[in-house]
C-alpha positions in Angstrom: -27.1 115.6 -39.0 -28.2 116.1 -42.6 -26.8 113.9 -45.4 -26.8 114.8 -49.1 -27.9 111.8 -51.2 -27.7 111.1 -54.9 -31.2 110.5 -56.2 -33.0 109.9 -59.5 -34.4 113.2 -60.7 -35.2 112.5 -64.4 -35.8 109.5 -66.5 -36.7 108.8 -70.2 -38.0 105.2 -70.3 -38.1 102.8 -73.3 -36.6 105.1 -75.9 -35.3 103.3 -79.0 -31.8 104.2 -80.4 -32.3 105.6 -83.9 -28.7 106.2 -84.8 -25.1 105.7 -83.9 -22.2 108.1 -84.8 -18.9 106.5 -83.5 -16.8 109.3 -85.0 -18.7 112.0 -83.1 -16.9 113.3 -80.0 -19.0 111.7 -77.3 -22.5 112.1 -75.9 -26.1 111.0 -76.5 -28.3 113.1 -78.8 -31.9 113.2 -77.6 -35.1 114.8 -79.0 -35.3 118.2 -77.3 -39.0 117.7 -76.4 -38.1 114.6 -74.4 -35.3 116.4 -72.6 -37.7 119.2 -71.7 -40.4 116.9 -70.5 -38.0 114.9 -68.4 -36.2 118.0 -67.0 -32.8 117.1 -68.4 -30.6 119.9 -69.5 -28.4 119.9 -72.6 -24.9 119.1 -71.3 -26.2 117.3 -68.2 -24.6 114.1 -67.1 -26.8 111.0 -67.8 -26.6 107.3 -67.2 -27.8 105.2 -70.2 -29.0 101.7 -69.6 -29.4 99.4 -72.6 -32.4 97.1 -72.0 -31.3 94.7 -74.7 -27.7 94.0 -73.5 -27.6 95.3 -70.0 -24.8 97.7 -70.9 -24.7 100.9 -68.8 -22.6 104.0 -69.5 -22.3 107.6 -68.5 -22.2 110.5 -71.0 -23.9 113.9 -71.4 -27.0 115.0 -73.3 -27.2 117.0 -76.5 -30.5 118.3 -77.8 -31.8 117.1 -81.2 -34.5 118.9 -83.2 -37.8 119.0 -81.1 -40.2 116.3 -82.3 -37.6 114.5 -84.3 -37.7 111.3 -82.1 -33.9 111.1 -82.4 -32.0 109.1 -79.8 -28.4 108.8 -81.2 -25.4 107.3 -79.4 -22.2 109.2 -80.2 -18.5 108.5 -79.9 -17.4 105.4 -77.8 -21.0 104.9 -76.6 -22.0 104.1 -80.2 -19.8 101.0 -79.9 -21.6 99.7 -76.8 -25.3 100.6 -77.5 -26.7 100.0 -81.0 -29.5 101.1 -83.3 -32.8 99.4 -82.4 -31.9 98.9 -78.7 -34.3 100.1 -76.1 -32.7 102.4 -73.5 -33.4 104.1 -70.3 -31.8 107.6 -69.9 -31.4 108.7 -66.2 -30.2 111.9 -64.6 -29.5 112.3 -60.9 -29.6 115.2 -58.4 -27.9 115.7 -55.0 -30.1 116.8 -52.1 -30.7 116.4 -48.4 -34.4 116.2 -49.1 -36.3 113.6 -51.2 -36.5 114.4 -54.9 -39.8 113.6 -56.8 -38.4 112.2 -60.1 -39.9 113.3 -63.4 -40.2 110.1 -65.5 -41.3 110.1 -69.1 -42.5 107.0 -70.9 -42.0 107.0 -74.7 -43.7 104.9 -77.4 -43.4 104.4 -81.1 -41.0 106.7 -82.9 -39.8 107.9 -79.5 -42.9 110.1 -78.9 -44.0 111.1 -75.4 -46.8 108.8 -74.1 -47.2 109.9 -70.5 -45.5 110.7 -67.3 -44.9 107.6 -65.1 -46.5 107.7 -61.7 -44.5 107.9 -58.5 -45.4 104.3 -57.8 -44.2 103.1 -61.3 -41.0 105.1 -61.0 -40.1 103.8 -57.5 -41.2 100.2 -58.1 -39.3 99.9 -61.3 -42.2 98.1 -63.0 -44.4 99.0 -66.0 -47.5 96.9 -66.4 -46.0 93.7 -65.1 -42.5 94.3 -66.6 
């Protein structure tokens, strides 16, 4: 018998929150280039993990101008995750077969650095992290 499983399909790792808009009606705004590289669609449900506080929340992605480096928490999420915090943005898929996740590492100004290897993505470690 086949089982459908929820699996990581996309990840943006080590992005830095550049803004917070608590009065906006929900979501996380992410540079469109990062969304495209990670394979996350605008409007797709994402889990955001704050590497500073350990806070986790679910919301949906909105595309910011390509190349802008914007990572902005909106609505209630802006009260939990703050400017300057490093975050991991994850999206999941449901399949009965293994999904090879697309994981993007970002650096300064939230610019694409490289795709993470399968080993780095599964092991959850980055250079001894």
